[in-house]
N, CA and C atoms of all chains as a GROMACS GRO file, in nm:
protein
  630
    1UNK      N    1   4.993  -0.691  14.078
    1UNK     CA    2   4.899  -0.682  14.218
    1UNK      C    3   4.963  -0.677  14.349
    2UNK      N    4   5.075  -0.749  14.320
    2UNK     CA    5   5.179  -0.741  14.460
    2UNK      C    6   5.232  -0.614  14.468
    3UNK      N    7   5.285  -0.568  14.338
    3UNK     CA    8   5.329  -0.417  14.354
    3UNK      C    9   5.250  -0.325  14.418
    4UNK      N   10   5.118  -0.329  14.376
    4UNK     CA   11   5.023  -0.219  14.440
    4UNK      C   12   4.992  -0.248  14.581
    5UNK      N   13   4.997  -0.382  14.634
    5UNK     CA   14   4.997  -0.389  14.762
    5UNK      C   15   5.094  -0.371  14.839
    6UNK      N   16   5.221  -0.364  14.817
    6UNK     CA   17   5.321  -0.325  14.869
    6UNK      C   18   5.347  -0.160  14.848
    7UNK      N   19   5.299  -0.094  14.758
    7UNK     CA   20   5.299   0.064  14.726
    7UNK      C   21   5.195   0.101  14.856
    8UNK      N   22   5.083   0.044  14.863
    8UNK     CA   23   4.982   0.071  14.952
    8UNK      C   24   5.026   0.050  15.110
    9UNK      N   25   5.076  -0.046  15.138
    9UNK     CA   26   5.132  -0.078  15.253
    9UNK      C   27   5.239   0.029  15.292
   10UNK      N   28   5.330   0.065  15.192
   10UNK     CA   29   5.416   0.169  15.228
   10UNK      C   30   5.364   0.293  15.256
   11UNK      N   31   5.257   0.343  15.179
   11UNK     CA   32   5.158   0.456  15.195
   11UNK      C   33   5.115   0.471  15.312
   12UNK      N   34   5.070   0.360  15.373
   12UNK     CA   35   5.000   0.335  15.484
   12UNK      C   36   5.095   0.365  15.611
   13UNK      N   37   5.216   0.294  15.594
   13UNK     CA   38   5.295   0.330  15.724
   13UNK      C   39   5.368   0.444  15.704
   14UNK      N   40   5.372   0.519  15.583
   14UNK     CA   41   5.431   0.658  15.576
   14UNK      C   42   5.320   0.751  15.620
   15UNK      N   43   5.199   0.728  15.582
   15UNK     CA   44   5.092   0.807  15.642
   15UNK      C   45   5.079   0.818  15.807
   16UNK      N   46   5.091   0.708  15.856
   16UNK     CA   47   5.103   0.685  15.992
   16UNK      C   48   5.205   0.753  16.049
   17UNK      N   49   5.357   0.731  16.009
   17UNK     CA   50   5.439   0.799  16.058
   17UNK      C   51   5.448   0.946  16.050
   18UNK      N   52   5.410   1.004  15.919
   18UNK     CA   53   5.422   1.155  15.918
   18UNK      C   54   5.294   1.186  15.980
   19UNK      N   55   5.180   1.155  16.000
   19UNK     CA   56   5.081   1.208  16.081
   19UNK      C   57   5.103   1.230  16.230
   20UNK      N   58   5.184   1.100  16.287
   20UNK     CA   59   5.208   1.107  16.404
   20UNK      C   60   5.336   1.224  16.440
   21UNK      N   61   5.425   1.209  16.326
   21UNK     CA   62   5.534   1.344  16.362
   21UNK      C   63   5.463   1.481  16.324
   22UNK      N   64   5.364   1.491  16.256
   22UNK     CA   65   5.326   1.640  16.232
   22UNK      C   66   5.235   1.672  16.360
   23UNK      N   67   5.137   1.565  16.420
   23UNK     CA   68   5.070   1.623  16.506
   23UNK      C   69   5.157   1.628  16.649
   24UNK      N   70   5.239   1.527  16.669
   24UNK     CA   71   5.329   1.533  16.762
   24UNK      C   72   5.411   1.684  16.809
   25UNK      N   73   5.449   1.711  16.686
   25UNK     CA   74   5.518   1.854  16.671
   25UNK      C   75   5.428   1.948  16.710
   26UNK      N   76   5.309   1.941  16.645
   26UNK     CA   77   5.203   2.065  16.680
   26UNK      C   78   5.166   2.059  16.844
   27UNK      N   79   5.176   1.944  16.874
   27UNK     CA   80   5.108   1.917  17.057
   27UNK      C   81   5.254   1.966  17.120
   28UNK      N   82   5.356   1.934  17.062
   28UNK     CA   83   5.473   1.984  17.146
   28UNK      C   84   5.511   2.133  17.133
   29UNK      N   85   5.474   2.208  17.022
   29UNK     CA   86   5.471   2.360  17.011
   29UNK      C   87   5.359   2.400  17.128
   30UNK      N   88   5.239   2.365  17.120
   30UNK     CA   89   5.152   2.413  17.196
   30UNK      C   90   5.180   2.368  17.344
   31UNK      N   91   5.233   2.276  17.395
   31UNK     CA   92   5.251   2.250  17.512
   31UNK      C   93   5.362   2.341  17.557
   32UNK      N   94   5.473   2.343  17.474
   32UNK     CA   95   5.591   2.452  17.523
   32UNK      C   96   5.547   2.601  17.548
   33UNK      N   97   5.463   2.628  17.454
   33UNK     CA   98   5.382   2.765  17.502
   33UNK      C   99   5.318   2.744  17.626
   34UNK      N  100   5.235   2.665  17.622
   34UNK     CA  101   5.153   2.644  17.772
   34UNK      C  102   5.249   2.652  17.884
   35UNK      N  103   5.363   2.568  17.898
   35UNK     CA  104   5.477   2.570  17.979
   35UNK      C  105   5.527   2.708  18.000
   36UNK      N  106   5.556   2.781  17.904
   36UNK     CA  107   5.606   2.918  17.912
   36UNK      C  108   5.482   3.003  18.000
   37UNK      N  109   5.398   2.973  17.949
   37UNK     CA  110   5.275   3.077  18.011
   37UNK      C  111   5.239   3.033  18.179
   38UNK      N  112   5.277   2.904  18.185
   38UNK     CA  113   5.252   2.862  18.331
   38UNK      C  114   5.366   2.923  18.396
   39UNK      N  115   5.486   2.901  18.351
   39UNK     CA  116   5.595   2.962  18.433
   39UNK      C  117   5.591   3.122  18.465
   40UNK      N  118   5.542   3.161  18.375
   40UNK     CA  119   5.520   3.326  18.373
   40UNK      C  120   5.424   3.343  18.467
   41UNK      N  121   5.310   3.252  18.497
   41UNK     CA  122   5.196   3.266  18.602
   41UNK      C  123   5.254   3.232  18.740
   42UNK      N  124   5.358   3.138  18.758
   42UNK     CA  125   5.424   3.088  18.872
   42UNK      C  126   5.493   3.226  18.932
   43UNK      N  127   5.573   3.278  18.839
   43UNK     CA  128   5.641   3.393  18.855
   43UNK      C  129   5.554   3.497  18.913
   44UNK      N  130   5.427   3.528  18.840
   44UNK     CA  131   5.353   3.631  18.909
   44UNK      C  132   5.286   3.613  19.033
   45UNK      N  133   5.242   3.469  19.063
   45UNK     CA  134   5.202   3.439  19.175
   45UNK      C  135   5.288   3.482  19.285
   46UNK      N  136   5.428   3.435  19.249
   46UNK     CA  137   5.519   3.444  19.358
   46UNK      C  138   5.546   3.611  19.401
   47UNK      N  139   5.538   3.669  19.282
   47UNK     CA  140   5.549   3.836  19.309
   47UNK      C  141   5.425   3.875  19.375
   48UNK      N  142   5.293   3.827  19.345
   48UNK     CA  143   5.183   3.855  19.421
   48UNK      C  144   5.191   3.829  19.593
   49UNK      N  145   5.271   3.723  19.615
   49UNK     CA  146   5.286   3.673  19.727
   49UNK      C  147   5.353   3.772  19.826
   50UNK      N  148   5.484   3.786  19.751
   50UNK     CA  149   5.546   3.902  19.816
   50UNK      C  150   5.495   4.028  19.835
   51UNK      N  151   5.425   4.068  19.752
   51UNK     CA  152   5.343   4.199  19.767
   51UNK      C  153   5.248   4.179  19.891
   52UNK      N  154   5.180   4.081  19.882
   52UNK     CA  155   5.079   4.067  19.982
   52UNK      C  156   5.140   4.025  20.127
   53UNK      N  157   5.260   3.968  20.147
   53UNK     CA  158   5.320   3.963  20.271
   53UNK      C  159   5.318   4.099  20.356
   54UNK      N  160   5.332   4.216  20.313
   54UNK     CA  161   5.343   4.324  20.349
   54UNK      C  162   5.190   4.381  20.422
   55UNK      N  163   5.102   4.313  20.380
   55UNK     CA  164   4.967   4.381  20.401
   55UNK      C  165   4.939   4.362  20.550
   56UNK      N  166   4.934   4.219  20.596
   56UNK     CA  167   4.898   4.182  20.728
   56UNK      C  168   4.951   4.277  20.830
   57UNK      N  169   5.093   4.259  20.831
   57UNK     CA  170   5.174   4.331  20.954
   57UNK      C  171   5.149   4.462  20.909
   58UNK      N  172   5.144   4.540  20.803
   58UNK     CA  173   5.139   4.665  20.796
   58UNK      C  174   4.994   4.710  20.837
   59UNK      N  175   4.881   4.648  20.810
   59UNK     CA  176   4.762   4.687  20.843
   59UNK      C  177   4.752   4.660  20.983
   60UNK      N  178   4.809   4.578  21.056
   60UNK     CA  179   4.800   4.551  21.191
   60UNK      C  180   4.857   4.673  21.279
   61UNK      N  181   4.972   4.725  21.207
   61UNK     CA  182   5.047   4.826  21.282
   61UNK      C  183   4.960   4.943  21.274
   62UNK      N  184   4.897   4.974  21.150
   62UNK     CA  185   4.827   5.093  21.138
   62UNK      C  186   4.698   5.070  21.239
   63UNK      N  187   4.643   4.970  21.256
   63UNK     CA  188   4.507   4.953  21.333
   63UNK      C  189   4.569   4.966  21.471
   64UNK      N  190   4.688   4.918  21.525
   64UNK     CA  191   4.717   4.925  21.663
   64UNK      C  192   4.744   5.085  21.694
   65UNK      N  193   4.822   5.128  21.594
   65UNK     CA  194   4.862   5.268  21.631
   65UNK      C  195   4.738   5.382  21.612
   66UNK      N  196   4.662   5.338  21.508
   66UNK     CA  197   4.517   5.439  21.501
   66UNK      C  198   4.445   5.396  21.631
   67UNK      N  199   4.439   5.282  21.692
   67UNK     CA  200   4.354   5.250  21.813
   67UNK      C  201   4.410   5.346  21.927
   68UNK      N  202   4.556   5.378  21.946
   68UNK     CA  203   4.616   5.450  22.040
   68UNK      C  204   4.567   5.588  22.018
   69UNK      N  205   4.585   5.640  21.887
   69UNK     CA  206   4.546   5.766  21.865
   69UNK      C  207   4.389   5.798  21.882
   70UNK      N  208   4.326   5.722  21.834
   70UNK     CA  209   4.180   5.721  21.882
   70UNK      C  210   4.132   5.746  22.031
   71UNK      N  211   4.233   5.670  22.114
   71UNK     CA  212   4.209   5.671  22.243
   71UNK      C  213   4.277   5.789  22.334
   72UNK      N  214   4.376   5.848  22.238
   72UNK     CA  215   4.430   5.960  22.340
   72UNK      C  216   4.368   6.105  22.256
   73UNK      N  217   4.282   6.082  22.159
   73UNK     CA  218   4.217   6.232  22.128
   73UNK      C  219   4.118   6.293  22.225
   74UNK      N  220   4.047   6.206  22.304
   74UNK     CA  221   3.957   6.252  22.389
   74UNK      C  222   4.028   6.310  22.532
   75UNK      N  223   4.151   6.266  22.529
   75UNK     CA  224   4.245   6.312  22.636
   75UNK      C  225   4.272   6.482  22.604
   76UNK      N  226   4.318   6.457  22.467
   76UNK     CA  227   4.346   6.618  22.445
   76UNK      C  228   4.227   6.700  22.428
   77UNK      N  229   4.125   6.652  22.390
   77UNK     CA  230   4.004   6.722  22.372
   77UNK      C  231   3.981   6.773  22.521
   78UNK      N  232   3.974   6.684  22.616
   78UNK     CA  233   3.937   6.716  22.786
   78UNK      C  234   4.047   6.823  22.802
   79UNK      N  235   4.170   6.830  22.766
   79UNK     CA  236   4.262   6.938  22.818
   79UNK      C  237   4.198   7.046  22.744
   80UNK      N  238   4.184   7.054  22.608
   80UNK     CA  239   4.149   7.182  22.564
   80UNK      C  240   4.007   7.241  22.612
   81UNK      N  241   3.936   7.142  22.658
   81UNK     CA  242   3.799   7.206  22.718
   81UNK      C  243   3.849   7.263  22.836
   82UNK      N  244   3.924   7.201  22.904
   82UNK     CA  245   3.976   7.268  23.061
   82UNK      C  246   4.034   7.389  23.019
   83UNK      N  247   4.090   7.418  22.935
   83UNK     CA  248   4.165   7.564  22.890
   83UNK      C  249   4.056   7.648  22.858
   84UNK      N  250   3.977   7.613  22.762
   84UNK     CA  251   3.888   7.716  22.719
   84UNK      C  252   3.737   7.652  22.762
   85UNK      N  253   3.676   7.695  22.851
   85UNK     CA  254   3.571   7.649  22.894
   85UNK      C  255   3.448   7.711  22.831
   86UNK      N  256   3.333   7.640  22.780
   86UNK     CA  257   3.212   7.687  22.709
   86UNK      C  258   3.249   7.670  22.565
   87UNK      N  259   3.353   7.642  22.545
   87UNK     CA  260   3.378   7.627  22.366
   87UNK      C  261   3.332   7.513  22.299
   88UNK      N  262   3.285   7.438  22.387
   88UNK     CA  263   3.245   7.295  22.312
   88UNK      C  264   3.113   7.358  22.246
   89UNK      N  265   3.095   7.295  22.116
   89UNK     CA  266   2.960   7.323  22.057
   89UNK      C  267   2.874   7.241  22.105
   90UNK      N  268   2.745   7.302  22.120
   90UNK     CA  269   2.638   7.236  22.175
   90UNK      C  270   2.518   7.235  22.071
   91UNK      N  271   2.484   7.132  22.012
   91UNK     CA  272   2.367   7.141  21.940
   91UNK      C  273   2.241   7.190  22.000
   92UNK      N  274   2.160   7.261  21.909
   92UNK     CA  275   2.025   7.325  21.960
   92UNK      C  276   1.945   7.216  21.980
   93UNK      N  277   1.884   7.228  22.099
   93UNK     CA  278   1.780   7.121  22.164
   93UNK      C  279   1.650   7.127  22.075
   94UNK      N  280   1.603   7.250  22.040
   94UNK     CA  281   1.469   7.284  21.969
   94UNK      C  282   1.502   7.246  21.820
   95UNK      N  283   1.391   7.181  21.797
   95UNK     CA  284   1.382   7.147  21.648
   95UNK      C  285   1.377   7.278  21.548
   96UNK      N  286   1.477   7.284  21.463
   96UNK     CA  287   1.470   7.412  21.352
   96UNK      C  288   1.344   7.425  21.292
   97UNK      N  289   1.307   7.560  21.294
   97UNK     CA  290   1.169   7.561  21.174
   97UNK      C  291   1.245   7.543  21.023
   98UNK      N  292   1.148   7.525  20.944
   98UNK     CA  293   1.193   7.528  20.801
   98UNK      C  294   1.253   7.636  20.737
   99UNK      N  295   1.338   7.627  20.656
   99UNK     CA  296   1.428   7.760  20.604
   99UNK      C  297   1.321   7.831  20.527
  100UNK      N  298   1.310   7.959  20.538
  100UNK     CA  299   1.235   8.029  20.425
  100UNK      C  300   1.328   8.124  20.338
  101UNK      N  301   1.299   8.157  20.228
  101UNK     CA  302   1.383   8.221  20.155
  101UNK      C  303   1.394   8.369  20.228
  102UNK      N  304   1.503   8.450  20.202
  102UNK     CA  305   1.510   8.579  20.265
  102UNK      C  306   1.458   8.668  20.177
  103UNK      N  307   1.409   8.635  20.061
  103UNK     CA  308   1.356   8.745  19.982
  103UNK      C  309   1.201   8.718  19.989
  104UNK      N  310   1.152   8.656  20.086
  104UNK     CA  311   1.021   8.630  20.084
  104UNK      C  312   0.955   8.543  19.974
  105UNK      N  313   0.806   8.531  19.992
  105UNK     CA  314   0.748   8.440  19.875
  105UNK      C  315   0.738   8.502  19.758
  106UNK      N  316   0.776   8.445  19.650
  106UNK     CA  317   0.740   8.510  19.519
  106UNK      C  318   0.618   8.503  19.472
  107UNK      N  319   0.567   8.618  19.382
  107UNK     CA  320   0.446   8.634  19.357
  107UNK      C  321   0.448   8.518  19.229
  108UNK      N  322   0.350   8.455  19.196
  108UNK     CA  323   0.324   8.376  19.071
  108UNK      C  324   0.262   8.435  18.971
  109UNK      N  325   0.336   8.418  18.862
  109UNK     CA  326   0.275   8.498  18.737
  109UNK      C  327   0.161   8.421  18.658
  110UNK      N  328   0.123   8.285  18.703
  110UNK     CA  329   0.030   8.227  18.652
  110UNK      C  330  -0.110   8.322  18.687
  111UNK      N  331  -0.133   8.373  18.779
  111UNK     CA  332  -0.246   8.453  18.795
  111UNK      C  333  -0.254   8.564  18.685
  112UNK      N  334  -0.150   8.639  18.650
  112UNK     CA  335  -0.150   8.753  18.571
  112UNK      C  336  -0.188   8.672  18.433
  113UNK      N  337  -0.142   8.568  18.404
  113UNK     CA  338  -0.133   8.490  18.284
  113UNK      C  339  -0.306   8.426  18.230
  114UNK      N  340  -0.376   8.429  18.346
  114UNK     CA  341  -0.536   8.393  18.340
  114UNK      C  342  -0.608   8.516  18.378
  115UNK      N  343  -0.559   8.626  18.410
  115UNK     CA  344  -0.645   8.746  18.419
  115UNK      C  345  -0.705   8.752  18.597
  116UNK      N  346  -0.627   8.664  18.660
  116UNK     CA  347  -0.686   8.677  18.818
  116UNK      C  348  -0.612   8.748  18.880
  117UNK      N  349  -0.693   8.855  18.945
  117UNK     CA  350  -0.632   8.948  19.057
  117UNK      C  351  -0.672   8.896  19.195
  118UNK      N  352  -0.550   8.848  19.294
  118UNK     CA  353  -0.608   8.817  19.425
  118UNK      C  354  -0.644   8.930  19.517
  119UNK      N  355  -0.728   8.924  19.590
  119UNK     CA  356  -0.750   9.038  19.696
  119UNK      C  357  -0.636   9.058  19.778
  120UNK      N  358   5.176  -1.596  14.537
  120UNK     CA  359   5.085  -1.547  14.657
  120UNK      C  360   4.952  -1.601  14.665
  121UNK      N  361   4.896  -1.670  14.739
  121UNK     CA  362   4.771  -1.738  14.718
  121UNK      C  363   4.668  -1.625  14.732
  122UNK      N  364   4.547  -1.675  14.715
  122UNK     CA  365   4.453  -1.565  14.708
  122UNK      C  366   4.389  -1.538  14.848
  123UNK      N  367   4.412  -1.618  14.944
  123UNK     CA  368   4.395  -1.592  15.108
  123UNK      C  369   4.510  -1.475  15.149
  124UNK      N  370   4.609  -1.503  15.097
  124UNK     CA  371   4.724  -1.424  15.150
  124UNK      C  372   4.677  -1.272  15.099
  125UNK      N  373   4.637  -1.276  14.979
  125UNK     CA  374   4.635  -1.149  14.912
  125UNK      C  375   4.497  -1.066  14.970
  126UNK      N  376   4.391  -1.142  15.046
  126UNK     CA  377   4.270  -1.086  15.088
  126UNK      C  378   4.325  -1.052  15.223
  127UNK      N  379   4.402  -1.109  15.274
  127UNK     CA  380   4.449  -1.084  15.431
  127UNK      C  381   4.547  -0.934  15.419
  128UNK      N  382   4.622  -0.934  15.305
  128UNK     CA  383   4.702  -0.801  15.270
  128UNK      C  384   4.606  -0.684  15.257
  129UNK      N  385   4.496  -0.716  15.186
  129UNK     CA  386   4.403  -0.600  15.179
  129UNK      C  387   4.346  -0.567  15.310
  130UNK      N  388   4.307  -0.670  15.373
  130UNK     CA  389   4.248  -0.613  15.481
  130UNK      C  390   4.338  -0.553  15.588
  131UNK      N  391   4.471  -0.606  15.585
  131UNK     CA  392   4.551  -0.524  15.661
  131UNK      C  393   4.573  -0.398  15.618
  132UNK      N  394   4.576  -0.378  15.483
  132UNK     CA  395   4.591  -0.222  15.427
  132UNK      C  396   4.479  -0.135  15.480
  133UNK      N  397   4.361  -0.181  15.440
  133UNK     CA  398   4.247  -0.111  15.482
  133UNK      C  399   4.248  -0.067  15.645
  134UNK      N  400   4.273  -0.208  15.718
  134UNK     CA  401   4.279  -0.177  15.866
  134UNK      C  402   4.388  -0.069  15.904
  135UNK      N  403   4.492  -0.057  15.812
  135UNK     CA  404   4.594   0.035  15.853
  135UNK      C  405   4.555   0.155  15.822
  136UNK      N  406   4.476   0.192  15.717
  136UNK     CA  407   4.405   0.325  15.695
  136UNK      C  408   4.314   0.374  15.791
  137UNK      N  409   4.242   0.281  15.824
  137UNK     CA  410   4.142   0.318  15.955
  137UNK      C  411   4.217   0.358  16.057
  138UNK      N  412   4.313   0.281  16.092
  138UNK     CA  413   4.409   0.316  16.202
  138UNK      C  414   4.450   0.457  16.216
  139UNK      N  415   4.504   0.475  16.067
  139UNK     CA  416   4.562   0.618  16.039
  139UNK      C  417   4.468   0.727  16.061
  140UNK      N  418   4.336   0.712  15.997
  140UNK     CA  419   4.218   0.789  16.026
  140UNK      C  420   4.196   0.819  16.163
  141UNK      N  421   4.181   0.692  16.258
  141UNK     CA  422   4.156   0.717  16.383
  141UNK      C  423   4.265   0.788  16.462
  142UNK      N  424   4.372   0.754  16.420
  142UNK     CA  425   4.494   0.836  16.501
  142UNK      C  426   4.480   0.959  16.462
  143UNK      N  427   4.451   1.032  16.334
  143UNK     CA  428   4.441   1.148  16.329
  143UNK      C  429   4.314   1.217  16.387
  144UNK      N  430   4.202   1.155  16.393
  144UNK     CA  431   4.096   1.209  16.458
  144UNK      C  432   4.120   1.235  16.608
  145UNK      N  433   4.201   1.126  16.671
  145UNK     CA  434   4.211   1.140  16.813
  145UNK      C  435   4.328   1.260  16.835
  146UNK      N  436   4.406   1.256  16.756
  146UNK     CA  437   4.513   1.368  16.769
  146UNK      C  438   4.456   1.494  16.734
  147UNK      N  439   4.369   1.520  16.650
  147UNK     CA  440   4.305   1.654  16.641
  147UNK      C  441   4.225   1.674  16.763
  148UNK      N  442   4.147   1.570  16.833
  148UNK     CA  443   4.092   1.596  16.949
  148UNK      C  444   4.170   1.651  17.046
  149UNK      N  445   4.306   1.595  17.060
  149UNK     CA  446   4.396   1.624  17.143
  149UNK      C  447   4.448   1.764  17.114
  150UNK      N  448   4.483   1.795  16.993
  150UNK     CA  449   4.504   1.921  16.988
  150UNK      C  450   4.377   2.047  17.011
  151UNK      N  451   4.281   1.988  16.988
  151UNK     CA  452   4.170   2.097  17.017
  151UNK      C  453   4.168   2.116  17.156
  152UNK      N  454   4.190   2.019  17.244
  152UNK     CA  455   4.175   2.038  17.395
  152UNK      C  456   4.314   2.101  17.438
  153UNK      N  457   4.422   2.063  17.390
  153UNK     CA  458   4.538   2.141  17.419
  153UNK      C  459   4.523   2.284  17.388
  154UNK      N  460   4.437   2.329  17.261
  154UNK     CA  461   4.448   2.481  17.254
  154UNK      C  462   4.346   2.541  17.335
  155UNK      N  463   4.244   2.457  17.388
  155UNK     CA  464   4.160   2.540  17.477
  155UNK      C  465   4.249   2.555  17.637
  156UNK      N  466   4.339   2.467  17.652
  156UNK     CA  467   4.402   2.476  17.781
  156UNK      C  468   4.500   2.599  17.729
  157UNK      N  469   4.547   2.592  17.637
  157UNK     CA  470   4.655   2.710  17.619
  157UNK      C  471   4.577   2.851  17.605
  158UNK      N  472   4.475   2.860  17.549
  158UNK     CA  473   4.374   2.978  17.564
  158UNK      C  474   4.359   3.023  17.706
  159UNK      N  475   4.311   2.927  17.791
  159UNK     CA  476   4.283   2.959  17.956
  159UNK      C  477   4.391   2.984  18.006
  160UNK      N  478   4.511   2.913  17.980
  160UNK     CA  479   4.629   2.955  18.073
  160UNK      C  480   4.665   3.113  18.008
  161UNK      N  481   4.651   3.134  17.896
  161UNK     CA  482   4.691   3.290  17.872
  161UNK      C  483   4.600   3.364  17.929
  162UNK      N  484   4.467   3.326  17.950
  162UNK     CA  485   4.373   3.425  18.014
  162UNK      C  486   4.407   3.429  18.178
  163UNK      N  487   4.463   3.331  18.236
  163UNK     CA  488   4.492   3.322  18.363
  163UNK      C  489   4.616   3.425  18.398
  164UNK      N  490   4.708   3.392  18.303
  164UNK     CA  491   4.830   3.466  18.311
  164UNK      C  492   4.784   3.612  18.320
  165UNK      N  493   4.695   3.670  18.195
  165UNK     CA  494   4.657   3.814  18.200
  165UNK      C  495   4.597   3.835  18.339
  166UNK      N  496   4.515   3.776  18.391
  166UNK     CA  497   4.449   3.799  18.523
  166UNK      C  498   4.549   3.819  18.612
  167UNK      N  499   4.644   3.716  18.624
  167UNK     CA  500   4.750   3.737  18.731
  167UNK      C  501   4.823   3.864  18.712
  168UNK      N  502   4.862   3.911  18.594
  168UNK     CA  503   4.948   3.999  18.569
  168UNK      C  504   4.852   4.134  18.627
  169UNK      N  505   4.722   4.131  18.586
  169UNK     CA  506   4.644   4.255  18.658
  169UNK      C  507   4.635   4.238  18.800
  170UNK      N  508   4.638   4.155  18.864
  170UNK     CA  509   4.644   4.134  19.030
  170UNK      C  510   4.797   4.166  19.076
  171UNK      N  511   4.874   4.144  18.991
  171UNK     CA  512   5.012   4.178  19.050
  171UNK      C  513   5.024   4.352  19.026
  172UNK      N  514   4.977   4.398  18.928
  172UNK     CA  515   4.970   4.546  18.924
  172UNK      C  516   4.862   4.578  19.033
  173UNK      N  517   4.787   4.527  19.060
  173UNK     CA  518   4.676   4.578  19.187
  173UNK      C  519   4.780   4.573  19.319
  174UNK      N  520   4.852   4.468  19.322
  174UNK     CA  521   4.903   4.459  19.468
  174UNK      C  522   5.060   4.529  19.477
  175UNK      N  523   5.099   4.577  19.340
  175UNK     CA  524   5.243   4.627  19.362
  175UNK      C  525   5.285   4.745  19.467
  176UNK      N  526   5.182   4.811  19.489
  176UNK     CA  527   5.194   4.927  19.579
  176UNK      C  528   5.160   4.902  19.742
  177UNK      N  529   5.160   4.765  19.748
  177UNK     CA  530   5.133   4.707  19.909
  177UNK      C  531   5.258   4.769  19.988
  178UNK      N  532   5.356   4.806  19.927
  178UNK     CA  533   5.496   4.846  19.989
  178UNK      C  534   5.450   4.981  20.075
  179UNK      N  535   5.349   5.062  20.002
  179UNK     CA  536   5.297   5.198  20.100
  179UNK      C  537   5.258   5.149  20.222
  180UNK      N  538   5.201   5.033  20.240
  180UNK     CA  539   5.146   5.012  20.380
  180UNK      C  540   5.230   5.027  20.495
  181UNK      N  541   5.323   4.974  20.495
  181UNK     CA  542   5.441   5.002  20.609
  181UNK      C  543   5.471   5.132  20.626
  182UNK      N  544   5.488   5.230  20.499
  182UNK     CA  545   5.513   5.349  20.516
  182UNK      C  546   5.409   5.437  20.572
  183UNK      N  547   5.277   5.379  20.546
  183UNK     CA  548   5.180   5.456  20.603
  183UNK      C  549   5.172   5.421  20.766
  184UNK      N  550   5.205   5.307  20.782
  184UNK     CA  551   5.226   5.292  20.940
  184UNK      C  552   5.320   5.371  21.013
  185UNK      N  553   5.417   5.407  20.922
  185UNK     CA  554   5.514   5.496  20.979
  185UNK      C  555   5.466   5.626  21.003
  186UNK      N  556   5.378   5.665  20.902
  186UNK     CA  557   5.320   5.811  20.912
  186UNK      C  558   5.228   5.798  21.037
  187UNK      N  559   5.171   5.716  21.053
  187UNK     CA  560   5.055   5.724  21.158
  187UNK      C  561   5.116   5.728  21.289
  188UNK      N  562   5.240   5.634  21.305
  188UNK     CA  563   5.320   5.631  21.414
  188UNK      C  564   5.367   5.784  21.436
  189UNK      N  565   5.406   5.869  21.335
  189UNK     CA  566   5.442   6.018  21.353
  189UNK      C  567   5.325   6.086  21.397
  190UNK      N  568   5.198   6.043  21.351
  190UNK     CA  569   5.097   6.127  21.397
  190UNK      C  570   5.069   6.109  21.532
  191UNK      N  571   5.088   5.977  21.598
  191UNK     CA  572   5.092   5.944  21.750
  191UNK      C  573   5.176   6.039  21.826
  192UNK      N  574   5.328   6.039  21.769
  192UNK     CA  575   5.415   6.117  21.834
  192UNK      C  576   5.362   6.254  21.826
  193UNK      N  577   5.330   6.298  21.723
  193UNK     CA  578   5.286   6.464  21.736
  193UNK      C  579   5.173   6.475  21.825
  194UNK      N  580   5.087   6.385  21.826
  194UNK     CA  581   4.988   6.391  21.935
  194UNK      C  582   5.031   6.375  22.063
  195UNK      N  583   5.122   6.315  22.096
  195UNK     CA  584   5.170   6.295  22.233
  195UNK      C  585   5.258   6.437  22.274
  196UNK      N  586   5.337   6.489  22.171
  196UNK     CA  587   5.370   6.604  22.207
  196UNK      C  588   5.285   6.707  22.223
  197UNK      N  589   5.157   6.731  22.162
  197UNK     CA  590   5.063   6.805  22.198
  197UNK      C  591   4.986   6.782  22.335
  198UNK      N  592   4.997   6.657  22.366
  198UNK     CA  593   4.943   6.608  22.529
  198UNK      C  594   5.034   6.672  22.608
  199UNK      N  595   5.173   6.655  22.586
  199UNK     CA  596   5.272   6.713  22.690
  199UNK      C  597   5.246   6.842  22.711
  200UNK      N  598   5.252   6.928  22.570
  200UNK     CA  599   5.242   7.089  22.589
  200UNK      C  600   5.119   7.107  22.663
  201UNK      N  601   5.001   7.068  22.641
  201UNK     CA  602   4.862   7.104  22.703
  201UNK      C  603   4.907   7.081  22.845
  202UNK      N  604   4.940   6.951  22.902
  202UNK     CA  605   4.979   6.909  23.034
  202UNK      C  606   5.058   7.027  23.113
  203UNK      N  607   5.157   7.070  23.024
  203UNK     CA  608   5.232   7.182  23.072
  203UNK      C  609   5.175   7.323  23.105
  204UNK      N  610   5.106   7.360  23.013
  204UNK     CA  611   5.037   7.484  23.018
  204UNK      C  612   4.885   7.490  23.075
  205UNK      N  613   4.835   7.382  23.104
  205UNK     CA  614   4.690   7.366  23.136
  205UNK      C  615   4.665   7.451  23.276
  206UNK      N  616   4.764   7.456  23.367
  206UNK     CA  617   4.750   7.514  23.491
  206UNK      C  618   4.761   7.678  23.474
  207UNK      N  619   4.820   7.712  23.360
  207UNK     CA  620   4.846   7.854  23.360
  207UNK      C  621   4.761   7.932  23.262
  208UNK      N  622   4.707   7.869  23.163
  208UNK     CA  623   4.578   7.929  23.062
  208UNK      C  624   4.453   7.903  23.123
  209UNK      N  625   4.412   7.837  23.222
  209UNK     CA  626   4.272   7.816  23.239
  209UNK      C  627   4.178   7.923  23.219
  210UNK      N  628   4.085   7.930  23.166
  210UNK     CA  629   3.991   8.057  23.152
  210UNK      C  630   3.902   8.062  23.259
   0.00000   0.00000   0.00000
């Protein structure tokens, strides 16, 4: 009986140690993979940060220069208008009539189909 | 070995097996959660890679600013030219 108890005790201890070893190795592998992925994430975030650093100054520059261009265009327009008077397009003030087809109104064949002859 | 000692030993062995089973269950739970973390971190990594691909062309923005400056410089040239010829070509 004592031998059985000793064997069972040893099995118990071995199971505990083996189970701990297997699970810890498994967790260690998974955590190593997670660490590698997180390192990659950190590197990517750093890269995105570097990319994004150019956005605000560049867009501000474009905005500023675009504002100057937009402010200068009426000057050019005014000078061109002074050179060629009357070249400015003036939209028609009257409301345009509805567009009619150049070929006129087409005759409907529905009348022929039912034998109706309009006067 | 007395009967009491034997009984206590059996209790200890059974308690040990219970502990082994509990440890296995808890570690299985830990593995399950760690696997979830692993999967989500992989998803975050993919999303970040996509974001990095989207932002990799921001270097073109300063270049665009330079081109807009060139447009402004050209417009100023036109302005100077029109200012010079305005008095001569008025219709």
